[in-house]
N, C-alpha and C positions, 0 to 999 in steps of 0.2 A: 544241420547247418553250421560250417566253422564263421563267428563272427570274427575270428579275432582277425589282425592288421600284423603285414608283413613289413618289417624293417629294412631297408637294404644293409648290408653289412660293406661299408665303404673303404676304400685301401686306407683313406687315412683315418677312420674310427681304427683300423689293425694297429696300425701304427702306434695312434694316441693310448689305445689300452695296452699295447705291450709293456709302453714305454711308465706309464702311470701306476701300473698295479708291478713293472719289476723292480729293482735293487739298483741302489744309487750305479754303482756299478756297470748297470744294462744303459744310463743314459751316460757317463762318459763314455763307454765304447759307443755309443751313437756320433758323439760329438765329435771323437776320433775318427771315425767312416768317414764323418765329413771333410774335418780336416785333410784326411789322403788324398779324396778326389773332391774338391768345393763343386767342379763345374758338375760333374757323373751325377753327385748329391742330389745341386738344384734341380736340377733337369729331370731327376727321379721323383723329388717333392712336387715341381709344379704341375710334373703329370698327374702322379693321385691325387694333387690338390684340385685341379681341373674334374677328374672322371667322378673324385666324391660329392662335387658341386651337381654336376649333373646327372648322379644317380639317385643322391639326395634328393634333388631337384624333382622329380618324379615321384617320389611321394607326399602324400598331402594330410596332416595331422592338424591344421590350423585351426580346428576349433578346441584343440586339445590344450591344456593350461601347462604350465611348465613344470607346472608342480601342484602333488593337492593341498589343499588347504592350509597352511602353518599360520600359529601364534608366536611372534619374536617374544621372545625372553625378558620380562621387565628387568635389564639390568643395566646399568651405566657402563659406557664403554672404558675398558680400564685404560690406565695413562700410560702405561707402554705400547697400548696397541698391537699384542700377538696376534691376534688371528684374524681371519677375515671381515667376522660380524664384530669385533669392536672396532677394526677402520673403517668398514661401510658404513657403522653410526653418525661417524662423522661427518659423512657426504648427506647423508639422508634430511639435515635440515631443511625445511621449505624454503624456498626459493634458492638456492645453496647454485653458485655455479664457481667449479675450479677455471680459472684460466692463468694456463702455464705460464712462466715469466722465462727471459733467457738469462740463467745464472748458471758460470759455473763451466766444466768442459763439457761442449758439446761436439757430437762428431758433425762434421758436414756432410752430403753426398758427396762420392767421387766418380758414379757414373752417370754419362752424361743423358742415360733414359729417362734418369731420374731428378728431383729435383724438391732442395731443402722446404719444409713446410714453417712458416714461423708459428710463434709461441703464440699469437693472437689467435692465429686461425684454430688452436688446439682446444679451446674453451668446452669443458664437458657437465655434464650434471648425469647423475644419479637417477637408474632407473630400479634395478634391482639388484639382488643377489642369487649366486646358488644356484643359477635355473640348469636345470638337465634337459639338453636339446631333444635327445629322444624320446622322451615321457611319453607314453602313450597307452593307455586303459586297455586290457585285453590284447596284447599283443605279443609275436616274435620276431626273432632277428631269421633272417633269408634261409638258416640254416637250421631251423624248428626248434632253437634256443627258447626259452622262455626270453623277452624283452628286458633286463634288467642292467638299468648302467644307462652306459652311454656317454658322450662328452658331456661332460659338466665344466660351467663356465664360473668365473668369480665373481664378476660384474655386467652388467646390464648397464651401458650406459648410453645418452646420446651427444655428439659432438660436432663440431666444426659448423660452417658455414656452406652450405645450407645445413640443416639439421638432419646427423643422419644417425642411426644406430652403431654400438660402438662395442666390441668384446672388452672387456678389461682381465688380465689376468694380473692380479696381485702375487706379489714376492716379497715377504715380511721376513728381514734378517736373514740367514741362511737357507732360506726355501728352498729344496732342491736347487737347480741352477739358472744360469738366465738364456742360455739354449735352450734347455725344456721349454721352459716358460714362453718363446717364439715360437713353437712348434704348438704350446696347447692354444695358445692364442689365436692360431691361422686354422686349428684345426677348428675353433667354437667359430669362425669365421664361413668357413666349407660348410660348415651344416644348421646354418642362418644365412646367407646370400644368395636364396632362392627364392622364385615367387610365393609359393606355400608358405614360408617361413616368415618371410615379408610380413605378407598378411598376418597370419600368427601374430606379431610384432605389434601389427598399430591395433588390432583387434584386444590384444590384452593389456597394451599400456598407453595406445595413443585416444586417447576421450577427445583431449582437445587438437588433435590435429597438428601437433607442433613438429611431428617428423616428417620430413619430405618423401616427396611421390617415388618409389622403386625406380632407378634406372633399368636399362633393359641390357645386360641382367642384373640384377639386383648387386647393390654393393654396400658394405659395410665398412666402417676404420677398425682398426685394431688398436689395442694401448696395451703395453705391456707398464705396471705401473710398481716402481720396486719403493721399499719403505724401509730405510736404515740398512742398504745391503753392507754384506760383512766382505771385507776384502778375502779373495781366492788365498787359500793358507796350503794350499798344496798344488802339485802337480797338476792333477784332475780337474780340478776347479781351474785352474787355471786353463788350461786345455779348454772347458766348458765357458767361459770365457772371452777366449780369442775365438772359436768358434761362432760363439752368436755374434761377434760386434763384426766378421765377416759375412755372417749368412744375411742380418739383417741390410749389411749393404748391399744384396744386391736381388734379393730376392723379389720384390719387387719388378725387377726386368724381367721376368719373365710372365706372360702376358695371360695363359692359366689363371696365376695368380692376382694379377693386377684388375685383371677382366671382375673381378668379388672383391676387392680390399682397395679402396680409395687411398688411405692412409695407412702406414704402421707407424707408431709414435714411441719412444720409449721415456718414460718419465721417472722421477726419484720425487716421494714426495715427502711432507715433512708437515712440521705444526708451528705457525706462526707465534706472537706472544699473546695475542687473543684467542688461541686454539684453531684457528680455523685452516681447513687443508691447504696446503701450499705444493707448486709443482715445477720442478724443473727441467727445462727440457734438457736431454740427452743426446735424443736421435727423433728426427722427424721425415719421412719420406712420400711422397708421392710421385706416379708416371708421370714425365712432364707432358705438356701438351703441344709442343712444339712438333 
């Protein structure tokens, strides 16, 4: 008897793996593909997103943890916060909630199908870090290979009112590029915004019953969190920045995406004089209700 579980290989998983494992040049090429035909790229991406949610929605590993038991290293977060662990450590203070503020340049939505989200509606709290969404014991991919890896998310947060789970993609200094960050965070949402995965999140993390009951279909928020972003210093990185700005402006206008993503926010993190995390809103949108 074969007791292995078979994980679906979704279109968005393939795109995520291709770019995550590839060279920086591959991500530049992806941004160039978007800039050459943004309409076609967005339509294809939205279709892949919807297909991925549907395919992964049929898979139920709600009884599985997101990683094997681990013990966090006993260390103090480095002052320069140059990695996910060090920065996440600052978010883990008991009871800490980060309420973003309107400070500095913010890009407002330009499409009538969307609306800006006020900074006060973007408050969030830390839940966990570095989750592997596909993690299942004794599992294989749909093509028979041993199921290793899958979509990894930097941060699991809970945000907004009512409070929903949120995927957080953390970009520190010149970590890859802002266009790829959006693809990463949305790949995370696509593989968590299903009924089995919402049950898995609640079973694992919501002992106090603070998360809202799932919508039908479930929705999550998506946060891209930049810490001390480095200004693009060459043509390719400027291309990625342009692509990210155009992509984020429009991706929620596509129903297969907005069906699963309540809000998409881009925040810039900093530390105040008391070393507490602060966040400034650079972009935050949701599909309009009119």
